[in-house]
C-alpha positions in Angstrom: 0.0 0.0 0.0 2.9 2.3 0.7 4.0 1.9 -2.9 0.6 3.1 -4.0 1.1 6.4 -2.2 -0.9 5.6 0.9 0.6 7.1 4.0 1.9 4.8 6.7 -0.5 6.0 9.5 -3.5 5.3 7.1 -2.1 1.8 6.4 -1.8 1.1 10.1 -5.3 2.4 10.8 -6.6 0.0 8.0 -4.8 -2.9 9.6 -6.3 -2.1 13.0 -9.7 -1.8 11.5 -9.3 -5.2 9.8 -8.3 -6.9 13.1 -10.8 -5.1 15.2 -8.5 -3.4 17.8 -4.9 -2.2 18.4 -4.4 -5.2 20.8 -5.3 -7.7 18.0 -3.1 -6.1 15.4 -0.2 -8.4 14.3 2.3 -5.6 14.9 2.4 -2.1 16.3 2.8 1.2 14.5 6.6 1.4 15.1 7.2 -2.0 13.6 5.2 -1.0 10.5 7.3 2.2 10.1 10.5 0.2 10.5 9.4 -2.3 7.9 8.6 0.4 5.4 11.9 2.1 6.1 13.9 -1.2 5.6 12.1 -1.7 2.2 13.0 1.8 1.1 16.6 1.3 2.1 16.8 -1.9 0.1 15.6 0.1 -2.9 18.0 2.9 -2.3 21.1 0.8 -1.5 22.8 2.2 -4.6 21.8 5.8 -3.8 18.6 7.6 -4.5 19.6 9.2 -7.8 21.4 6.1 -9.1 18.3 4.0 -8.3 16.1 6.5 -10.1 18.2 6.3 -13.2 18.2 2.5 -12.9 14.4 2.5 -12.8 14.4 4.6 -16.0 16.7 2.1 -17.7 14.4 -0.7 -16.7 11.4 1.1 -18.1 13.3 1.6 -21.3 14.0 -2.2 -21.6 10.3 -2.9 -21.2 9.1 -0.1 -23.4 11.4 0.6 -26.4 9.7 4.0 -27.1 10.2 5.1 -23.5 12.2 8.3 -23.4 14.3 9.7 -20.7 17.3 11.9 -20.3 19.2 13.2 -17.3 22.2 15.4 -16.5 24.7 15.3 -13.7 27.0 17.9 -12.2 30.8 17.9 -12.1 30.7 15.6 -9.0 28.3 13.1 -10.7 25.3 14.2 -8.8 21.9 14.2 -10.5 20.8 17.6 -11.7 17.9 17.1 -14.0 15.7 14.1 -15.1 13.1 14.1 -17.8 10.9 11.1 -18.7 7.9 10.1 -20.8 6.7 6.7 -21.8 5.4 5.6 -25.2 1.7 6.3 -24.3 2.6 9.8 -23.2 4.5 10.4 -26.4 1.5 9.2 -28.5 -0.8 11.4 -26.4 1.4 14.4 -27.1 1.2 13.8 -30.8 -2.6 13.7 -30.6 -3.3 16.3 -27.9 -0.2 18.4 -27.5 -1.5 21.6 -29.0 -1.8 23.2 -25.6 0.7 22.3 -22.9 0.5 23.3 -19.2 3.7 23.7 -17.1 3.5 23.8 -13.3 6.7 24.1 -11.4 5.2 24.7 -8.0 5.6 21.1 -6.7 8.6 21.0 -4.4 7.4 18.5 -1.8 10.3 16.1 -1.7 13.3 15.5 0.5 15.6 17.7 -1.6 13.2 20.6 -2.4 13.8 19.8 -6.2 11.0 21.1 -8.4 8.8 18.4 -9.9 7.3 19.6 -13.2 4.5 17.7 -15.0 3.7 18.6 -18.6 0.0 18.2 -19.0 -2.8 19.0 -21.4 -6.4 18.0 -22.3 -7.4 14.8 -24.1 -10.5 14.4 -26.4 -12.7 14.1 -23.3 -11.4 17.4 -22.0 -9.7 15.5 -19.1 -6.2 15.7 -17.9 -3.6 13.8 -20.0 0.1 13.8 -19.0 2.8 14.2 -21.7 5.9 14.0 -19.5 7.4 14.9 -16.1 10.7 16.3 -15.0 12.7 16.7 -11.8 15.1 19.5 -11.8 17.7 20.9 -9.4 17.0 24.6 -9.8 14.7 27.0 -11.6 17.1 28.9 -13.8 16.6 29.9 -17.4 19.4 27.4 -18.4 17.6 24.5 -16.8 14.2 25.4 -18.4 15.9 25.8 -21.8 17.3 22.2 -21.3 13.8 21.0 -20.3 12.0 22.5 -23.3 14.6 21.3 -25.7 14.5 17.8 -24.2 10.7 17.8 -24.5 11.0 18.7 -28.2 13.6 16.0 -28.7 11.3 13.4 -27.1 8.4 14.4 -29.4 10.0 14.6 -32.8 10.4 18.4 -32.5 6.6 18.9 -32.5 5.9 22.3 -31.0 2.7 23.2 -29.1 0.5 25.9 -30.4 0.4 27.5 -26.9 1.6 27.0 -23.3 0.2 28.0 -19.9 2.8 28.7 -17.2 2.7 29.6 -13.5 4.5 33.0 -13.9 8.1 31.9 -13.2 10.3 34.6 -14.9 13.0 32.2 -15.8 10.4 29.9 -17.5 9.1 32.9 -19.5 12.6 33.8 -20.8 13.2 30.1 -21.7 10.0 29.9 -23.6 10.8 33.0 -25.5 14.2 31.6 -26.4 13.1 28.0 -27.4 9.5 28.5 -28.4 9.5 32.1 -29.6 6.7 31.6 -32.1 4.4 29.9 -29.6 1.6 31.7 -27.7 2.1 31.6 -24.0 0.1 33.0 -21.1 0.2 33.2 -17.3 -2.1 31.0 -15.3 -5.1 33.0 -14.3 -5.4 31.1 -11.0 -2.0 32.4 -9.9 -3.0 35.9 -11.0 -6.2 35.7 -8.9 -4.1 34.7 -5.9 -1.8 37.7 -6.4 -4.7 40.1 -7.0 -6.2 39.2 -3.7 -2.8 39.7 -2.0 -1.9 43.0 -3.5 -5.1 44.8 -4.3 -8.0 46.4 -2.4 -10.9 43.9 -2.4 -13.1 46.7 -3.8 -11.0 46.9 -6.9 -11.0 43.1 -7.7 -14.1 43.2 -9.9 -12.6 45.9 -12.2 -9.3 44.1 -12.4 -11.0 40.8 -13.4 -12.7 42.7 -16.2 -9.2 43.6 -17.5 -8.1 40.0 -17.0 -11.1 38.1 -18.6 -12.9 40.4 -21.1 -11.3 41.0 -24.5 -11.4 44.4 -26.1 -9.2 46.2 -28.6 -5.7 47.1 -27.4 -6.6 50.8 -27.4 -9.7 50.2 -25.1 -7.6 48.1 -22.8 -5.0 50.8 -22.4 -7.7 53.3 -21.7 -9.3 51.1 -19.0 -6.0 50.2 -17.5 -5.1 53.9 -17.2 -8.5 54.6 -15.5 -8.0 51.6 -13.2 -4.5 52.9 -12.1 -5.8 56.4 -11.5 -8.6 55.1 -9.3 -6.9 52.3 -7.4 -3.1 52.8 -7.4 -1.5 53.5 -4.0 2.1 53.5 -2.9 1.6 49.9 -1.7 0.2 48.6 -5.1 2.3 50.8 -7.4 5.2 48.3 -7.9 2.9 45.3 -8.5 0.7 47.2 -10.9 3.7 48.4 -12.9 5.0 44.8 -13.0 1.6 43.5 -14.2 1.4 46.2 -16.9 4.8 45.1 -18.3 3.5 41.6 -18.5 0.0 42.5 -19.9 0.4 40.5 -23.1 0.8 37.4 -21.0 -2.5 37.7 -19.0 -5.0 40.2 -20.4 -7.7 38.7 -22.6 -7.4 41.7 -25.0 -3.9 40.5 -26.0 -4.6 36.8 -25.9 -7.8 36.5 -27.8 -6.0 35.4 -31.0 -4.3 32.5 -29.2 -5.5 28.9 -29.2 -5.8 27.6 -25.6 -8.6 25.1 -25.8 -10.6 27.3 -23.4 -8.0 26.9 -20.7 -6.8 29.9 -18.7 -5.3 28.2 -15.7 -3.1 25.3 -14.8 -5.8 24.3 -12.3 -7.5 22.7 -15.3 -5.1 19.9 -14.6 -7.0 19.5 -11.4 -7.3 15.7 -11.5 -3.5 15.4 -11.6 -2.9 18.2 -9.1 -5.3 16.7 -6.5 -3.9 13.2 -7.0 -0.3 14.4 -6.6 -0.9 16.7 -3.7 -2.9 14.1 -1.9 0.2 12.0 -1.0 3.2 14.3 -1.5 5.3 15.1 1.5 8.7 16.6 2.2 10.2 13.2 3.1 9.8 11.8 -0.4 12.9 10.7 -2.3 13.3 11.0 -6.0 12.4 7.3 -6.4 9.2 7.9 -4.3 8.3 10.8 -6.6 8.8 8.7 -9.7 6.8 5.7 -8.4 4.0 7.9 -7.1 3.8 9.8 -10.5 3.6 6.5 -12.3 0.7 5.3 -10.1 -1.1 8.6 -10.8 -0.7 8.0 -14.5 -2.2 4.6 -14.2 -5.3 6.0 -12.5 -5.7 8.7 -15.1 -5.4 6.2 -18.0 -8.0 4.0 -16.4 -10.4 6.9 -16.2 -9.6 7.7 -19.9 -10.4 4.1 -20.9 -13.7 4.3 -19.1 -14.5 7.6 -20.9 -13.6 5.9 -24.2 -15.9 3.0 -23.4 -18.8 5.3 -22.4 -18.4 7.4 -25.5 -18.5 4.3 -27.7 -21.7 3.0 -26.1 -23.9 6.0 -25.6 -25.0 9.2 -27.4 -26.0 12.4 -25.7 -29.6 13.7 -26.0 -30.4 16.4 -28.5 -32.3 19.3 -27.1 -32.4 22.2 -29.6 -34.5 22.6 -32.7 -31.4 22.0 -34.9 -31.9 18.2 -34.7 -29.9 17.3 -37.8 -26.8 19.3 -36.7 -27.0 18.1 -33.2 -27.4 14.4 -34.2 -24.4 14.7 -36.5 -22.3 16.4 -33.8 -23.3 13.8 -31.2 -21.7 11.1 -33.4 -18.7 13.1 -34.4 -17.6 14.5 -31.0 -17.0 13.1 -27.6 -19.6 14.0 -25.1 -17.6 16.6 -23.3 -17.0 18.5 -26.6 -20.5 17.9 -27.8 -22.0 19.5 -24.7 -19.8 22.6 -25.3 -21.2 22.9 -28.8 -24.8 22.2 -27.6 -24.5 25.1 -25.1 -23.4 27.4 -28.0 -26.3 26.2 -30.1 -28.8 27.0 -27.3 -27.4 30.5 -27.1 -27.8 31.0 -30.8 -31.3 29.6 -30.7 -32.2 32.0 -27.9 -30.9 34.9 -29.9 -32.2 34.3 -33.4 -33.8 30.8 -33.5 -32.7 28.0 -35.7 -34.1 27.2 -39.1 -33.4 23.6 -40.2 -33.3 23.1 -43.9 
């Protein structure tokens, strides 16, 4: 159970529940902890980093299209590790038009950022293209990461990327993917808004964030917002946000292709699964094994969605029966319902004439 990411105290509670009481348990909590520790030490006998690389080599033997690369420093210590299996590589070819980077995971023994590369599949659910563990968050590291990702995927470039706002990542994207649309995650902007701005001004700032206008109108509204709400406390933050306006304001991003995503929180199923069991005591091997378990669960969900889509058709509700019926067969249900909502709006505005 520990290998599946279940914490040791939960494992022990399950054992106690099975046997009815602490007294009837075949061993005490301390013994369980010691057993888990000994098993981990067996795995890490060669050292955590060496064991992690060994696991990658084993995966490569089993899966010829498995891709991984790593770098070491002058003393032979692991710096960066990138991996994606054959299924992830196929998923990227199918669904890699929009890629979400999230470098905020640092819950491991070494404080090394864990970076999943994710997107949306044809059911508009999370699909994972790759993951990396890096030693720092410098521009050089991110350049290596992006170039390695391109190498793993036959140099296929995404149409757009969503990032968490890391300045080094922005510079790396402009260097490696200069022709690719990129935007800041709106969820992180929302958090910073609430930290830096007066709560009375949030509604007006959200209008700048989410509603597209011409560039001229945006500039006029921004100037009005600054005149009304800027203080000595908010001046620096507002100036910084204005310099980055092309990365967050809908007025500058409306021409980009983002599959309706504005936030890396759209990868919620992966985020929640990872955060559920991550802790600061995790080794690199722990992170890799846990990540792989998460991928298995996500793919099981995708297989279920595929089965459901093959066996059922959504109900048509508008007056455009012919169009809806065709769309119901052509699209997955998640995408069909988006189209259906748009058709309802059109019908409300002008009605629908079916020829």
